[in-house]
Backbone bond lengths (Angstrom), bond angles and torsions (degrees), N, CA, C in turn:
res aa  C-N    CA-C-N  psi(-1)  N-CA   C-N-CA  omega(-1)  CA-C   N-CA-C  phi
1 M - - - 1.464 - - 1.532 109.53 -
2 L 1.334 116.46 131.43 1.443 120.97 178.70 1.526 110.85 -64.24
3 L 1.354 116.12 155.66 1.461 120.98 -178.15 1.523 110.59 -58.76
4 R 1.336 117.48 -43.45 1.466 121.53 -178.95 1.525 110.62 -62.00
5 E 1.325 117.08 -43.24 1.454 120.67 179.86 1.530 111.16 -68.22
6 K 1.321 115.77 -37.23 1.465 120.24 -179.10 1.527 110.81 -66.46
7 I 1.333 116.47 -44.60 1.460 120.39 178.84 1.530 110.02 -64.02
8 G 1.335 116.53 -45.01 1.455 120.59 178.95 1.522 112.35 -60.55
9 F 1.336 116.27 -36.50 1.460 120.51 179.04 1.517 111.10 -63.25
10 Y 1.324 117.68 -48.95 1.463 120.70 -176.58 1.526 112.52 -72.28
11 L 1.352 117.70 -24.11 1.457 119.78 177.11 1.524 112.14 -73.00
12 N 1.339 116.16 -24.39 1.464 120.17 -176.59 1.517 114.08 -112.20
13 D 1.321 117.71 -13.22 1.459 121.22 -177.03 1.521 110.97 -83.16
14 I 1.340 116.09 141.50 1.466 120.58 174.73 1.524 111.10 -131.54
15 D 1.331 116.39 18.82 1.456 120.95 -179.53 1.525 112.50 -103.95
16 T 1.323 116.95 -38.95 1.459 120.51 -178.45 1.527 110.33 -83.40
17 P 1.337 117.43 158.32 1.473 119.86 177.52 1.517 112.91 -56.40
18 G 1.349 116.95 -38.91 1.464 119.60 178.83 1.512 112.38 -64.58
19 G 1.348 116.47 -43.42 1.458 120.27 178.81 1.513 112.36 -64.98
20 K 1.339 116.53 -40.59 1.463 120.13 177.21 1.521 111.40 -63.33
21 A 1.345 116.02 -39.36 1.467 119.77 -179.93 1.528 110.58 -63.17
22 V 1.343 116.70 -41.77 1.467 120.59 179.08 1.518 110.46 -63.42
23 D 1.340 117.21 -46.57 1.453 120.80 -177.85 1.524 111.71 -67.14
24 L 1.326 117.12 -39.76 1.460 120.22 177.46 1.526 111.23 -63.69
25 T 1.328 115.55 -38.63 1.469 119.93 179.37 1.527 110.76 -65.34
26 I 1.330 116.72 -46.16 1.461 120.71 -179.94 1.524 110.71 -63.52
27 T 1.350 116.26 -43.79 1.457 120.00 178.52 1.522 111.29 -60.69
28 G 1.332 115.88 -44.22 1.466 120.07 178.58 1.516 112.33 -61.87
29 L 1.340 117.03 -39.10 1.462 120.67 179.39 1.523 111.28 -68.94
30 V 1.345 116.78 -36.70 1.467 120.16 176.48 1.526 110.28 -60.69
31 L 1.327 115.61 -47.59 1.469 120.12 -179.57 1.527 111.30 -66.53
32 L 1.341 116.66 -39.45 1.467 119.98 179.33 1.519 110.94 -65.10
33 S 1.322 117.35 -44.62 1.465 120.10 -179.66 1.523 110.78 -64.46
34 S 1.334 116.68 -36.83 1.462 120.00 177.96 1.523 110.46 -66.97
35 A 1.345 116.72 -40.18 1.466 120.33 178.04 1.525 111.10 -64.22
36 I 1.328 117.01 -36.31 1.468 120.58 178.45 1.525 110.69 -63.86
37 F 1.323 116.36 -42.34 1.462 119.81 179.87 1.515 111.45 -64.82
38 V 1.332 116.27 -38.31 1.460 119.63 177.01 1.527 109.77 -64.05
39 A 1.323 116.87 -45.48 1.468 121.04 -178.88 1.522 111.50 -62.33
40 Q 1.335 117.14 -34.31 1.457 120.40 -177.37 1.524 113.41 -72.50
41 T 1.330 117.60 -9.03 1.463 119.39 175.18 1.524 111.67 -81.51
42 Y 1.325 117.29 -6.62 1.456 122.33 179.11 1.530 109.92 -103.12
43 A 1.316 115.90 161.97 1.465 120.81 177.61 1.526 108.99 -73.71
44 L 1.322 116.09 116.06 1.457 121.87 -177.75 1.524 110.00 -124.74
45 P 1.321 117.63 151.61 1.471 119.92 174.04 1.531 110.34 -59.52
46 A 1.309 115.80 150.41 1.469 120.86 -176.46 1.523 111.65 -58.72
47 S 1.329 117.68 -37.63 1.459 120.54 -178.13 1.528 111.65 -65.61
48 I 1.346 115.98 -42.09 1.464 119.83 178.79 1.521 110.88 -67.63
49 R 1.337 116.31 -41.01 1.462 119.63 178.96 1.525 111.16 -63.21
50 L 1.339 117.44 -38.47 1.460 120.69 177.62 1.531 110.84 -64.23
51 T 1.329 116.39 -42.02 1.470 120.27 178.34 1.522 111.42 -62.34
52 L 1.326 116.11 -43.66 1.464 120.25 178.66 1.524 111.14 -64.02
53 D 1.334 116.73 -37.86 1.472 120.32 177.85 1.528 110.70 -62.65
54 L 1.324 116.78 -41.64 1.462 120.51 179.64 1.528 111.26 -65.34
55 I 1.333 116.02 -42.84 1.464 120.19 177.72 1.518 110.32 -63.15
56 N 1.330 115.80 -41.08 1.455 120.62 179.86 1.522 111.54 -63.38
57 Q 1.320 117.33 -42.07 1.464 120.81 178.48 1.526 111.18 -64.86
58 A 1.330 116.82 -37.04 1.459 120.27 177.68 1.531 111.01 -65.29
59 I 1.337 116.28 -41.32 1.462 120.07 177.73 1.517 110.88 -65.23
60 L 1.335 116.11 -41.54 1.468 120.13 176.89 1.519 111.13 -58.69
61 L 1.328 116.63 -41.51 1.462 121.28 179.28 1.523 110.33 -62.65
62 I 1.326 117.06 -43.48 1.467 120.80 179.16 1.525 110.44 -63.00
63 F 1.335 117.21 -43.58 1.462 120.88 178.65 1.527 111.36 -63.66
64 A 1.339 116.30 -38.71 1.469 119.96 179.23 1.528 110.43 -64.98
65 I 1.333 116.62 -42.60 1.467 120.46 178.04 1.526 110.31 -63.54
66 E 1.345 115.85 -41.81 1.465 119.40 179.14 1.527 111.20 -62.64
67 Y 1.342 116.32 -42.05 1.470 119.95 179.15 1.530 110.85 -60.61
68 L 1.319 116.46 -45.11 1.463 120.60 -179.53 1.529 111.21 -66.71
69 L 1.333 117.03 -36.99 1.467 120.37 178.19 1.525 110.81 -65.99
70 R 1.335 117.10 -42.33 1.466 120.08 178.04 1.529 110.68 -62.64
71 L 1.325 116.42 -39.62 1.460 120.46 178.01 1.522 110.55 -65.70
72 W 1.336 116.83 -41.82 1.465 121.19 179.79 1.526 111.32 -65.05
73 C 1.324 118.00 -36.80 1.462 122.01 -176.20 1.524 113.04 -83.13
74 A 1.331 117.76 -14.87 1.465 120.45 -176.67 1.524 110.82 -67.89
75 D 1.328 116.57 135.82 1.470 121.15 177.51 1.526 111.05 -72.14
76 H 1.322 116.36 -40.66 1.465 121.31 178.86 1.531 107.25 -114.38
77 K 1.311 115.73 91.06 1.469 120.91 -170.49 1.522 112.69 -64.99
78 L 1.315 118.59 -40.10 1.463 120.33 -179.12 1.518 110.43 -65.52
79 R 1.323 116.71 -42.56 1.455 120.53 177.30 1.526 110.88 -64.14
80 H 1.325 116.01 -37.65 1.463 120.45 179.45 1.528 111.18 -65.44
81 V 1.339 117.15 -42.58 1.467 121.14 -177.93 1.520 111.16 -59.78
82 F 1.334 117.18 -36.34 1.463 120.59 -175.35 1.531 112.57 -97.93
83 S 1.329 117.76 8.79 1.464 120.09 174.79 1.522 108.93 -74.30
84 I 1.330 116.49 156.42 1.466 120.79 -174.59 1.520 111.18 -62.37
85 Y 1.346 117.59 -40.58 1.458 119.73 -178.21 1.522 111.44 -69.94
86 S 1.316 117.05 -36.10 1.462 120.40 178.43 1.525 110.72 -66.80
87 I 1.323 116.84 -39.19 1.468 120.82 178.04 1.527 110.00 -64.13
88 I 1.345 116.61 -42.09 1.467 120.61 177.43 1.522 110.44 -61.35
89 D 1.353 115.94 -44.90 1.463 119.99 179.32 1.524 111.16 -61.93
90 L 1.345 116.54 -40.27 1.459 120.45 -179.60 1.521 111.09 -66.11
91 L 1.337 117.07 -42.01 1.464 120.47 177.26 1.522 110.82 -60.10
92 A 1.336 115.50 -35.03 1.465 119.75 -178.09 1.524 112.61 -69.91
93 V 1.343 117.11 -33.04 1.470 120.03 -174.06 1.518 112.78 -106.84
94 L 1.337 118.00 -3.14 1.460 120.29 -177.40 1.521 113.20 -55.68
95 P 1.347 119.19 -41.66 1.475 118.35 177.87 1.519 113.37 -59.91
96 F 1.335 118.17 -27.01 1.466 120.35 178.43 1.526 110.78 -69.31
97 F 1.334 116.89 -42.10 1.457 120.51 -176.84 1.523 112.50 -71.74
98 I 1.338 117.78 -25.00 1.463 119.69 -177.91 1.512 110.75 -118.64
99 S 1.329 116.79 26.40 1.464 120.46 -178.08 1.526 112.28 -63.43
100 A 1.340 116.54 -20.52 1.464 119.36 -179.61 1.527 111.46 -71.77
101 L 1.347 117.12 -18.01 1.455 121.19 -179.56 1.526 109.71 -96.28
102 D 1.294 116.28 146.01 1.464 121.24 179.76 1.521 109.36 -90.99
103 I 1.323 115.38 80.52 1.461 121.14 179.08 1.520 106.43 -120.83
104 S 1.328 116.39 84.30 1.455 120.67 -170.32 1.526 113.21 -65.09
105 F 1.345 116.81 -28.24 1.458 117.49 -176.17 1.520 112.02 -67.35
106 L 1.336 117.55 -18.45 1.461 119.75 179.95 1.525 112.11 -71.73
107 R 1.339 117.11 -3.64 1.457 118.62 175.74 1.521 111.46 -62.49
108 V 1.333 116.63 -25.25 1.465 118.61 -179.37 1.521 111.49 -64.65
109 L 1.345 117.20 -23.82 1.457 119.77 -178.43 1.516 112.22 -65.48
110 R 1.318 118.13 -20.36 1.453 119.91 -176.96 1.520 112.29 -66.04
111 W 1.329 117.21 -23.38 1.455 119.44 -179.28 1.523 111.57 -74.29
112 F 1.340 117.52 -14.45 1.454 119.69 179.50 1.529 112.19 -77.05
113 R 1.313 118.10 -6.18 1.467 119.65 -179.99 1.519 111.87 -61.50
114 I 1.333 116.15 -34.22 1.457 119.10 -178.06 1.524 110.97 -63.56
115 L 1.341 117.73 -24.01 1.460 120.80 179.22 1.524 111.85 -64.74
116 R 1.332 117.64 -19.09 1.451 120.67 179.08 1.529 111.70 -61.76
117 L 1.333 117.07 -20.57 1.461 119.96 179.28 1.525 111.80 -66.59
118 L 1.334 117.25 -18.48 1.458 119.89 177.27 1.518 112.06 -60.37
119 R 1.327 116.02 -23.16 1.455 120.71 -178.25 1.531 112.02 -63.74
120 F 1.331 117.25 -19.49 1.461 120.28 -170.91 1.523 113.78 -108.98
121 I 1.333 118.94 17.97 1.464 119.39 -178.44 1.518 111.27 -126.75
122 E 1.309 119.25 37.51 1.456 122.02 178.38 1.534 110.15 -109.21
123 G 1.320 116.42 78.62 1.449 120.31 175.79 1.500 113.85 81.60
124 K 1.327 116.75 -49.16 1.448 120.17 178.15 1.517 109.41 -109.23
125 T 1.319 114.92 159.69 1.450 120.53 175.77 1.510 108.27 -123.95
126 I 1.335 116.11 174.88 1.460 119.52 -178.99 1.518 111.79 -72.31
127 V 1.329 118.12 -7.24 1.462 120.67 177.67 1.521 112.03 -111.84
128 G 1.318 118.68 2.80 1.450 120.59 176.97 1.519 111.90 135.90
129 Y 1.330 115.62 -176.10 1.460 120.03 -178.03 1.524 110.30 -76.26
130 V 1.324 115.96 137.02 1.463 120.05 177.12 1.522 107.95 -67.68
131 S 1.319 116.72 121.90 1.460 120.73 -170.30 1.526 112.74 -68.84
132 R 1.333 117.72 -28.17 1.451 120.12 179.77 1.519 109.03 -130.73
133 E 1.345 115.32 135.61 1.450 119.97 -175.88 1.524 110.94 -63.83
134 D 1.342 117.47 -36.16 1.459 118.88 -179.58 1.523 110.87 -66.54
135 S 1.338 117.87 -31.34 1.463 120.55 175.99 1.520 110.44 -65.22
136 A 1.333 116.10 -40.18 1.462 120.21 178.37 1.523 110.87 -64.68
137 I 1.333 117.02 -38.91 1.465 120.51 179.63 1.521 110.48 -66.92
138 V 1.337 117.46 -42.53 1.459 121.09 177.80 1.520 110.54 -60.72
139 A 1.348 116.14 -43.63 1.462 120.24 178.45 1.519 110.85 -61.96
140 R 1.335 116.42 -39.75 1.465 119.97 179.76 1.518 111.24 -67.12
141 I 1.337 117.49 -38.97 1.468 120.69 178.33 1.522 110.40 -63.07
142 L 1.338 116.50 -46.73 1.459 120.35 -178.60 1.526 111.10 -64.03
143 L 1.343 116.32 -42.41 1.465 119.15 179.52 1.521 111.11 -67.50
144 T 1.331 117.14 -38.67 1.466 120.51 177.61 1.520 110.71 -61.46
145 L 1.334 116.44 -45.16 1.465 120.46 178.98 1.523 111.09 -62.68
146 F 1.336 116.05 -42.97 1.462 120.61 178.68 1.527 110.89 -62.23
147 I 1.316 116.96 -43.02 1.465 120.86 -178.43 1.527 110.71 -66.43
148 I 1.337 116.85 -43.16 1.466 119.83 179.12 1.525 110.35 -58.88
149 I 1.340 116.51 -48.63 1.467 120.53 -178.70 1.522 110.76 -65.03
150 F 1.338 117.32 -44.19 1.459 121.04 -177.09 1.526 111.39 -65.33
151 V 1.334 116.68 -50.64 1.470 120.39 -175.70 1.520 111.06 -64.86
152 F 1.331 117.35 -49.30 1.458 119.44 -177.12 1.524 111.44 -69.89
153 S 1.328 117.84 -32.53 1.467 119.67 174.98 1.517 110.07 -62.44
154 G 1.330 115.86 -42.26 1.465 119.70 178.14 1.512 112.59 -64.11
155 L 1.324 116.16 -44.31 1.462 120.11 -179.73 1.528 111.10 -65.24
156 I 1.337 116.25 -45.28 1.466 119.77 179.85 1.523 110.66 -63.98
157 Y 1.332 117.02 -40.28 1.467 119.90 177.76 1.527 110.51 -60.59
158 Q 1.326 117.25 -42.82 1.460 120.92 -177.04 1.519 112.01 -62.39
159 V 1.328 117.44 -38.87 1.470 119.57 -176.32 1.528 112.02 -88.67
160 E 1.335 118.14 -24.56 1.458 120.69 -176.53 1.527 113.32 -92.31
161 H 1.322 117.20 -33.73 1.465 119.97 -174.80 1.531 113.20 -57.05
162 P 1.336 119.72 -44.11 1.472 118.47 179.90 1.525 113.28 -63.75
163 K 1.341 118.17 -28.52 1.459 121.37 -175.88 1.533 113.07 -103.59
164 N 1.319 116.05 -21.03 1.459 120.43 -172.85 1.524 109.15 -140.85
165 A 1.322 115.40 57.05 1.467 121.26 -173.04 1.530 112.36 -66.99
166 T 1.305 117.87 -23.57 1.464 120.04 -180.00 1.520 110.95 -68.88
167 A 1.328 116.82 -45.13 1.471 121.22 -179.12 1.520 111.72 -79.24
168 F 1.335 116.73 -38.69 1.464 121.94 -177.98 1.523 109.08 -114.85
169 A 1.310 115.49 67.04 1.460 120.11 -177.16 1.519 111.93 -76.68
170 T 1.338 117.10 -35.59 1.460 121.60 -178.29 1.530 109.63 -135.90
171 F 1.303 114.72 174.35 1.459 120.31 177.70 1.527 110.89 -63.41
172 L 1.329 117.23 -34.80 1.459 120.44 -179.83 1.522 111.34 -62.04
173 D 1.332 117.25 -34.79 1.468 120.41 176.38 1.528 110.40 -61.87
174 A 1.332 115.85 -40.49 1.466 120.02 179.36 1.528 110.82 -68.37
175 V 1.330 117.24 -38.60 1.466 120.83 177.14 1.529 110.10 -64.32
176 Y 1.321 116.37 -43.09 1.470 121.54 177.89 1.533 110.03 -57.33
177 F 1.333 116.50 -45.71 1.462 120.33 178.63 1.523 111.19 -63.68
178 S 1.349 116.97 -43.46 1.465 120.74 -177.87 1.521 111.42 -64.39
179 V 1.331 117.58 -44.33 1.465 121.05 -179.69 1.524 110.47 -65.30
180 A 1.333 117.01 -43.65 1.463 120.66 178.62 1.523 111.20 -62.11
181 T 1.333 116.03 -35.98 1.467 120.50 179.99 1.525 111.17 -74.55
182 M 1.346 117.01 -45.54 1.462 121.17 -177.72 1.525 111.71 -65.41
183 T 1.323 117.18 -32.22 1.468 120.55 179.68 1.515 112.45 -89.51
184 T 1.331 116.73 5.24 1.477 125.09 178.69 1.523 112.41 61.43
185 V 1.340 117.93 19.81 1.464 120.69 176.06 1.523 109.42 -71.09
186 G 1.352 115.52 -53.41 1.451 120.79 173.29 1.511 114.79 56.33
187 F 1.335 117.81 64.28 1.462 120.84 179.57 1.531 112.22 -62.41
188 G 1.342 116.51 -32.30 1.454 120.22 178.31 1.509 114.72 86.35
189 D 1.347 117.60 -0.35 1.463 119.12 -179.60 1.522 112.04 -78.57
190 V 1.327 116.93 -20.93 1.463 122.14 176.08 1.520 107.61 -127.39
191 T 1.328 116.78 116.32 1.464 121.07 -178.80 1.524 109.68 -139.99
192 P 1.320 117.57 145.16 1.463 120.63 176.07 1.519 110.80 -72.93
193 I 1.332 115.88 146.11 1.465 120.02 -179.70 1.524 112.29 -112.08
194 S 1.334 117.51 -17.26 1.464 120.41 -179.22 1.521 109.91 -88.48
195 E 1.314 116.19 155.13 1.456 120.48 178.35 1.526 110.77 -64.39
196 T 1.334 116.55 -37.89 1.463 119.87 178.76 1.522 110.88 -64.32
197 G 1.334 116.85 -42.74 1.455 121.10 177.99 1.515 112.23 -61.78
198 R 1.321 116.91 -41.43 1.459 120.62 178.89 1.526 110.98 -68.33
199 F 1.329 116.09 -38.30 1.462 119.53 177.33 1.532 110.68 -63.71
200 L 1.336 117.28 -42.01 1.462 120.78 178.23 1.527 110.66 -64.21
201 T 1.328 117.30 -35.65 1.458 120.67 177.37 1.530 110.41 -63.16
202 I 1.320 116.19 -45.54 1.472 120.51 177.10 1.522 110.18 -60.36
203 L 1.332 116.41 -44.05 1.461 120.75 -179.12 1.525 110.87 -64.39
204 M 1.324 116.86 -38.28 1.471 120.77 177.96 1.522 110.72 -62.27
205 I 1.332 116.77 -44.83 1.464 120.77 -179.69 1.525 110.44 -63.77
206 L 1.326 116.68 -45.52 1.467 120.45 -179.44 1.526 111.54 -64.70
207 T 1.327 116.29 -37.27 1.466 119.96 178.08 1.526 110.60 -64.28
208 G 1.327 116.17 -44.25 1.457 120.04 177.33 1.515 112.10 -62.30
209 I 1.340 116.48 -42.42 1.465 120.81 179.28 1.522 110.98 -63.87
210 A 1.332 116.70 -36.29 1.463 120.68 -177.10 1.525 112.59 -76.27
211 L 1.325 117.38 -38.40 1.465 120.22 -170.64 1.528 114.08 -94.07
212 I 1.323 117.70 -44.13 1.463 119.84 -173.20 1.538 112.22 -66.72
213 P 1.350 120.92 -52.74 1.471 119.45 179.36 1.527 112.88 -59.83
214 W 1.329 116.96 -35.30 1.465 120.66 179.02 1.528 110.78 -62.12
215 Q 1.320 116.56 -43.55 1.458 119.81 179.64 1.523 111.39 -74.01
216 L 1.332 117.53 -33.51 1.465 119.67 174.00 1.519 110.59 -63.21
217 G 1.333 116.61 -35.31 1.463 120.60 176.08 1.518 111.14 -61.98
218 D 1.340 116.83 -41.43 1.466 120.57 176.38 1.520 111.14 -60.87
219 L 1.344 116.05 -40.47 1.461 120.17 -179.87 1.525 110.93 -65.52
220 I 1.332 117.09 -43.16 1.463 120.69 179.78 1.523 110.72 -63.24
221 K 1.355 115.98 -43.80 1.468 119.11 178.21 1.516 111.19 -62.23
222 R 1.344 115.46 -37.68 1.457 119.56 179.27 1.527 110.86 -66.63
223 L 1.335 117.38 -41.26 1.457 120.73 179.78 1.522 111.36 -65.58
224 V 1.338 116.31 -39.00 1.468 120.33 177.24 1.523 109.87 -64.49
225 K 1.332 116.36 -40.91 1.456 120.54 179.60 1.520 111.09 -66.00
226 T 1.335 117.22 -34.88 1.464 121.47 -178.01 1.516 111.12 -63.79
227 V 1.344 117.45 -28.85 1.464 120.87 179.95 1.514 110.74 -59.06
228 N 1.337 116.60 -32.76 1.459 121.60 -178.49 1.520 112.95 -91.54
229 Q 1.323 117.94 11.97 1.456 121.35 179.73 1.522 110.55 -110.92
230 V 1.323 114.46 163.30 1.463 120.76 177.85 1.519 108.62 -117.79
231 E 1.315 115.36 157.43 1.459 120.20 -178.29 1.523 110.00 -86.26
232 I 1.331 115.15 103.40 1.462 122.58 175.41 1.524 106.31 -131.59
233 A 1.297 116.94 100.82 1.466 120.79 -175.37 1.527 111.04 -73.71
234 C 1.344 115.15 132.43 1.463 120.59 174.71 1.531 108.57 -77.13
235 T 1.320 116.00 130.07 1.460 119.81 -177.61 1.520 112.97 -74.64
236 Q 1.351 117.01 -11.24 1.461 119.69 -177.64 1.519 112.64 -98.22
237 C 1.344 117.57 -50.76 1.467 120.04 -176.14 1.519 112.87 -107.51
238 G 1.348 117.71 -14.09 1.451 120.17 176.72 1.514 115.28 88.85
239 L 1.349 118.65 1.29 1.462 120.67 178.22 1.525 108.45 -59.03
240 A 1.346 117.04 124.74 1.464 120.35 -166.44 1.522 114.06 -90.72
241 F 1.340 118.77 -30.05 1.461 120.46 -172.75 1.523 110.82 -117.95
242 H 1.338 115.74 135.86 1.459 122.85 178.42 1.518 109.03 -139.24
243 D 1.337 115.78 163.59 1.459 119.95 174.73 1.518 109.62 -61.99
244 A 1.315 116.25 150.10 1.465 120.32 -174.81 1.519 112.66 -59.65
245 D 1.339 117.88 -31.56 1.462 121.04 -177.93 1.533 112.79 -98.67
246 A 1.328 117.83 12.34 1.469 120.87 -178.44 1.523 110.60 -75.75
247 H 1.335 115.51 139.50 1.463 121.82 177.02 1.524 111.51 -111.57
248 F 1.329 116.91 -16.75 1.455 121.00 -179.55 1.530 109.20 -131.34
249 C 1.329 116.66 149.50 1.458 121.94 178.85 1.528 109.45 -67.22
250 K 1.323 116.60 129.90 1.462 119.89 -178.81 1.522 112.34 -76.21
251 A 1.343 117.34 -11.00 1.457 120.48 179.38 1.525 112.20 -90.25
252 C 1.343 115.84 -46.96 1.477 118.62 -175.17 1.518 113.63 -119.63
253 G 1.344 118.42 -11.38 1.456 121.05 176.27 1.526 114.82 88.23
254 K 1.323 118.86 1.04 1.461 120.92 -178.85 1.540 110.14 -73.36
255 A 1.319 115.77 144.40 1.449 120.15 178.38 1.527 110.70 -62.58
256 L 1.332 116.10 135.91 1.453 120.62 -178.61 1.514 110.71 -84.59
257 E 1.307 116.21 141.65 1.464 122.11 179.12 1.525 108.28 -98.99
258 K 1.328 116.23 97.71 1.451 120.82 -178.09 1.530 109.63 -90.71
259 S 1.315 115.25 144.09 1.462 120.26 -179.69 1.519 110.23 -82.83
């Protein structure tokens, strides 16, 4: 296998130990970089902040190398560049490529790194195939909700903190506002004052309205469909429910052993 094909295989594979290791590493770095950004919204000693900055730059470098490797390994490079995952990856590493320029507003792009986790919730996970489709849908709903709150909280914090530091002193203040807004509680004790902050709030609400009910609809349809299925566990992938007249697993294709 050529080097380019081998690298491309491990960047996209989640079945082999090597592919799982790559995906687990990337996922861990996404979560670590997000945790660093949250920590940096608090008052920290200069030494700790410097250490976090160095770790963050190292993670950015790894993400930049990964982005370039994925582009190099892609068979259709133009199609790859404009794919949703490639755009997310580019948004995540863009500050690294233009760090020499003083464009402070691009700091908001760092919150898009968490969106990279979407890469790991399409039917399979880094630990194996999701045994039940409704479990996968529930996981996707929870991750979608988490991403919406995390990303928009970060964006709102970035634009509100310089102008409204009393209300949005830390990232937790922004999360508190986002959760109160998304759940329609709306205490009103924390509100954005800038036009950009208000626009992001509207966008957050519309995003939640567009994505969450749609995925809940998928879950309801799946639950209704499950009523008409029987429990026949696949001995290969573990998928537990199949249509009553099914002879092969719809996930992996293995013949079902019916009693």
